[in-house]
N, C-alpha and C positions, 0 to 999 in steps of 0.2 A: 216323518216328525223327527226333529232333533231331540237328544236326550236333555232332560231337565234336572238340574241338580238343586237349584234354589227355589224355583217355582212349582216343583213337582206336586207339592201337597197344599198349595196356596188356596185352592177352590174348595177344600174340604170344609163343609159347614162347621163353624165353631173352632177352626184350627188356631185362632188367636187365644184360646184359653188352654191352660195347662193340661186339663183332662183329656181333652181331644188330641193336642199336640203329642202327649205322652203316649196315648193309645195307638197312634200312628208312628211309633218309633222314635219319638222325641227324646233327647238326652241320653241316647245310646252311646253317643261319642264320649260323653262325660264318663259313663260307666266303664267303658272300655279303657279310655287313657288312664284313669285313676286305679283301675283294678289290674290291668295288664300291661301297661306301658310306662316307661320312665319319662320324665319330661324331655330329655334329649331324643328320645326315640320319637316323640310327637313332632319335635323340630325336625327331625330327618324325615319324616313322612311328608311334612309341608314342603321341605326342600325338594325332595324327590318329585313331588306333583308339578313342580314349575309353575305353581301359583304366582301371579304377578299382582301387585297392588292395584286394585281396581278403582282406585280414587282419581286416577289421571296419570301419574308418573311411570306406572307399569314396572316398578322396581321389585325383583324377586322377593316374595314375602319371607320365605324360609331363610333367605340370606340375611335379610334384615333382622330376623329373630336371633340369628346366630351371633350377631355383632353385640347384643346386650351384655352389659358388664356383669359377670357372676362372680368376680374375685374380690370386689371391694366390701362386700358384706352389707351394702346398702339395701334398703327395701327397693323392689322393683314393681313397675307399674305398667298395665296395658291400658292403652286410651284408644277408644273407638272414636274416629272422626265421622259424626253424623251431622255434620254442618250443612253439607250439600247445598253450597250456594251458587254453583256453577249454572249460569243461564242456560236452558235447554236440557237440564239433568233433573231427574226426579224418580229414579229407580230405587234409592235407598229408603226414600219415603215410603215407597210401594211396599218394601219388605217389612219395615218396621211397623207399618199400619196394619198389614194384613197377617203377618206371621211373626209376630215379636219374638216368640220363644226360640226361633232359630237363631236370632242374634244373640240372645241370651246364652243358649247353649255354646255358641262359637266363643263367646267372651269366656265362659268358664273353662272350657278345654284349652283354649289359647292362653288363658292365664296360668293354668296348671304347666303348660310347656315352658312359660317364661319364668315360672317361680314368682309370680305376682300375686299378693294376697290383697291388694286394694286397687281395684280397676274402675275405670269410668267410661261413660258413654256422654260424649260432648255433642249436645244437639243443638241445632239452630233455633233461636227464640221464636221463628214464626211457626215452627212445628209443635205448638204447644199442645194440640190434641194427641199427637203422637208420643210427646213426653209423658201423658197421662196413661197412655196405652203401655209403654214401657215400664212405668212405675208399677202399674198392676201386675204385669208379667214378672217383674222381678220379685214381688211380693209373694206371688204364687209359688215361683221356683224356690224361694226361700222357705216358705211353709212346707214345701215337698222334700226339703233336706238338701237341695242342690246348691244352696248358698249358705254362707255362715261358717261356723266352726266345724272342722273335722268332717267334711263332706263325704257321703257314703263310708265313714269309717276309715278313710284313707290318710288322715292325718293333715290333709290340705285344707286350708282356711281361705275364704275369699269373701270379701265384701264388695258389692257392686253398686255403684252410684250413678245417677243421671244427672248431668249439669246443663243448664239452659245458657246458651250464648245470648249475645244482645242484637243478633242480627247483622253481624259484621262479616263481608265476604272473606276478609283477610284472615279470619280465624279458621278457614279452611286450611291454611298453611300450618304445618304441624307445630313449629315453635311458637307461632302467634296463638295457636290454640292452647298450647301450655301455658302461656303467659295469662291468657284469659282464665284458664282453669285455677290459676294460683290467685286470681282476683285483681290482676293488673289489667292496664291496657294492653289491647291485643296487638302488640307490635312484633313482628318477626325478630328472632334472635340470629346474630352473627354465628355462622358455624365454621369450623369445630368451636367448641366441643357439640358433637351430635347427641341427640336425645338419648341414643342408646347408652351413652356414657353418663351424660348429665342432663336429664330432662326434667320431668315434673318434681319440683322442690329439690332440684340437683340430683335426683335419683335416677338409675338407669330406667329408661322408659321406651316402650315401642307404641308408634302410633300407626294404626291401620284404619281403613274405612269400613263402613257397614257390609258391602257386598264381600270384601276379602275375608272378614272374619267369619261372615255366614257361610262361606265355602268350606271351612275349616271341618265341621261336623262330617260332612260327606266324605272328606279325604281321610280323616281317622276311621270312619266306619268301614271304608271300601279299599283304602290304601293309597298313597301317593302315586303308586305306579300306575293303577287304575284310571286315576284322574289324568295323568300324563298321556294317556292313550286318547284322550278326547281332545279335539283342536288339532292345530297344525305347527310343526316346529316348535319355536319357543313360545309361541301363543298357545299354551295348553288350557284345556278346560273349557267352561262356558263364560259367557259375558251377557250381562243384562245391558240392554240398550233402551234409552228413553227416547222414543221417535215422535216428532211434532213437526209441523208446517203442512205443506200442501201435498198430504198423502191420504189415502182413503181411511187407513186403519192407524191412527196414531195411538201410542200406549207404550207399556213396558213390554219388552220380549227377551227371553232368554234364548240365546244362539249358541251353537257350538262354534268355536273359533275356526275361521277358515271358510265359513259360509261366503259365498260370492256376494258383493254389493248388489249385483243385479237381482239375484234371487230375493234378497232381503227386501229390496225395494218394491219387486213386482210380484211375487208370488202371494197367492191368498191366504197362505199361512201365516204371513207376515204384513207388510204394510200395503199390499194389494194394488200397487201403483199410485199414479198421481190422482188427486182428488177431483180433477176435472179434465178436460181435454187440452189444458193448457201444457205446453212442453217444460221439461225440467231444465232449469237455468243454472242452479247451483246447489251445493249441500256443505254443511259443517258437520263432519263425522263425530267430533269429540267435545261438544260443548263450545261456548262462545270464545274460548281462548285459543282454540286451534285454527289453523289457516282454513280458509274457504276455498272449495275446489270448483272450477267451472264444469259445465256438463260434460265435455270431451275428455275429462280426466276423472270422471267418477266411476264408470263401469270398466274402464281399461286404464292401466298405468301408461306413462310415457312410452315405455318399451313395448307396449302393445299386449301386456298379458293382463289376465282377469285381475281385477281389483277385488280383494277378499277382505272380509271383516276380521283383521288381525293387526297386531302392532306393525309387523314388518311391512305388510302389503300397503296398509294406509300411509305408511311413511316413505313408501319406495319413490325415489326421485328426490328426496329431501324436501325443502320447502319450495323449491323450483316448481315441482309437478306434484308434490305429495302433501300430506297432512299429518294428523295423528289421530290415534283411536281415543286418546284421553280418557274422559269419564263416561263416554258412550252417549253423549248428548247429541243426537241425530236430527238435524234441522235441515229440512228440505224446501227449496224455493222454486217457485214456476217462473215464467217469464214476465209475470206482472210485478214481480218484487224488484225493489230498488236497492241495488248494492250499497250505494253511497248512504242512503238513509239508514240501512242496516248496520253498515260500519259505524256511522255516527251514533246510532243507539248503543251499540257495544261500547264505544268510547265514553258515552255519558256515564255507563255504568262503571267502568274501570276508573274514571275520574273521581266519581263519587265515593268509591269503595278503597281508593288508595289510603293508606294509613298516614301518608305524609312523611314517614321517616326517611326515606331516600330522596333527595331533590331531583334526580332525573324522572322518577315516577310521579312525585308530588306536582311538579311544575310540567313536565312533559305531557301527561295524561290530560291535563286542563288545556294546554296548548292545541293537542290533537282534536280535542272535542270542539273548540271554537273555531278551528280551521274547517273542520267537517260540517259544523253548523253552518259556517258561512257558504260552503259550496252547495250544501243541500238546500239552502233558502235563497239561492240565486244571486248571491254576492261574491262568489269565487273568483279568483284571479289566476291566470295561467300559471304563475309560480308557485301556486299553493299544493299542486301535486308533489313537486320536488321538496317543497318545505315540509309536507308530511312525511316523506321518506326520510329526510334529515332527522326530523324530530324522532321517528320511531327508532331509527339507528342509534341515537344516542340514549335511548332509554334501555333498549335490548342488551342484555348481559351486564348492566351496570347498577343493578339494585340488589339488596340483600335476599329478596325472596323473588319467586317467579311471576309476582303479580305484574311486574314490569314488562316481562316478556309477553304474558298473557295480554297486555294490552297493546303491545307493539305488533306482535305477529298478525293478527286479523287485518290491521290497517296496511301492512306491508302486502299480505296476500291479496286483498281486494284491488290495491293497485296494480299488482303484478298481473292479475288475470282480467280485470275489468277496468284498465286505465281509459279506454274510449269512453265508458260509461261517465267517468269523472270529467272528462274533457267536455262531453256533451252538456253536463250539468254547468260548466263554466261558460261555455260559449252560447249557450241557448237558454239563459235563465228566465225567459218568458215561458218556456215550455215545461218548466219543472216547478212552477209555482203551486199548482195543484198538488195536494199530498199524494194523490193517487195517479201520478203522471204516466206511469207504465201500464196501468190497467187497460185503458183505452187504446194506448199507442206503445205497444212493447218496445223495448230497445232496439231489438233486431230490424224493426221496421223503420227506425230513424238513425240508426247508426251510420248510414251512408253520408249524412249531413256532417259528420265529425271529420271525414276524410277531405272535405271541400275546404279550398283554401280561404282562409279568414281574412279579410282585407282590414 
């Protein structure tokens, strides 16, 4: 059994209440930090831990904290990104719903480290029931003296607020989130200046996601050095994985970084293998925005090494033969899945969620959706594949925020690894008119038709 840091106490009856959480060691990190550590010492512990942002980017959290402007004299803020709109990702919701005080504790300890006296949890609007759970937990923590003025007699003050977004994926990007929190349209800002210098209301601000902040109490209680012993290389600690698709045991899992993809996929402790006797076709390891990988690159890298659940191993080979850990949205496909339909579905999402600020993203995501819809519905043209590659290349790297990249990468990867499937859709439109065309006749059985000369 792997070590549990975030989910260790999640099954204790009543753990979402302050009383039970406190009885099981809750808020110990707040006491330790406020009574025995300086804010800078807490930051150093997080830097030593090697904890990386668990929202998708994987940037070292302690380093991000150290960038915050402490010289200007302006108020500082910590903002928790609980937007979690990435398709295939649902692990932050799991934490907030079942053990909300863990996040509250992490917010208090982290705010102390940053010198923030007013902090926020920005939660997606669709999580309204979770919003109510967090509000209740905050009120309990405040009644117990862990929020408000002069917490534990330390002289440290903190007010914590929960703010509901309006269901926009773009507000998962930190500067768009800040704009929304200020009451504006959620459009990403041009950087620099970065939020650490000029963020919320032009004040120094750090934005981290739920899982990242929830790991801080364990690090403060047990030391950054102990956290760094867990995992592998620069992928330290544990990671929450949201697993879905054609597996026996979908759900949220906490794994130690460095676990092999094969073990995660097939052991009874985790996903338990494929949900039926259908073979594995592909998987997306980090949510809809990361490149899809075909079966032969899932368990082994192109170099023949075991593929591990870590930032480095999943990206081994670059986008030619690798992908990204991202937010940990682990989606598994068997051979009845249609990659073209899946890619079109992702493109529909990104077109709908583009804020429209950047022309390449605003126009390009719509073009990709239209072309993919055409191919999937039997009206594709031979030149459409190259057209898709051209469009995605014009989007990638040419937008203010990473949404453009998130829309472009899945299309490029799908064509890179499953080009023949796109060609099949174009050349045999009568065979793909049925939505479930690969259920009765998986692509492996018909791919030989693609190699035939088309007259």
